[in-house]
N, C-alpha and C positions, 0 to 999 in steps of 0.2 A: 504494500500499498506505498502512496506515494500522496506527503501533505505537505505541500505549498505555504510559507508563511512569508507576509509581510505587512507591514502595520496595522497588524490580528485579521487580516484575508488570511483564510484557509482555501482558497479554492482556487485555478490559477484563471480560471474563468472570472474573479473580482479581479485582481492583480493584473492581466490583460486588459479589463474593461478600464479601471483605472489610472493606466498608461496610455490609451488611445486617450483619456480626458486629457490627458495631464499635458500629451498634445496638440490637445486643442481638434482633434483630427475628428470627422467622421466617421461611420465604420468603410466607407467607401475608400478616403482619401490613407486608411489603416490600412487597408487591405490590399493599395496600389503600392505603397511605401510596403508593405512584408511581402507580397509576390504571391500572395491568395486571392481567391476572389471572396467581394463584399459578401457570399449569402456562406462561406464557410468563418470570416468573422462575426459575423451575428450568431449561427451557430455556435459559434465555443464561448461567444460574455455571454449568451445566455441560458449557458450549459446545458446541451444538445446534441453536444458534439463535443467526445472528450478527443485532447491533445497528448498528444505522445511528448514525452518526456525532451527529446531533440527539440522537438518542435515548440515548445515551449519553450527553452530554449535559445534557441536562433530565435525566440520573437524578444525575449527580453533582450538579448542583446543587443538587437536591431535599434527596439525601443529603448536604450540606455538604461534598464535594471541592471540590479548587482544579485549577484547567485554569492551566497557565506553558505560553509560548510559547516556545521558546529561535528564537534565531537565529544 
């Protein structure tokens, strides 16, 4: 089981939504920037489609997110 945490959020969809909003992008603009279809961004943000860890990390990197691993 994977748990994503940032600012008290525990889902990748919440984190993706927060990052898109922080960049003041629409889902369509984010889709172009991230190289995916807008429909997929909508599904991810609304929690109707799960992202692979690789895709999530790629999106984080492109949107300027930070990954910290605590042991």
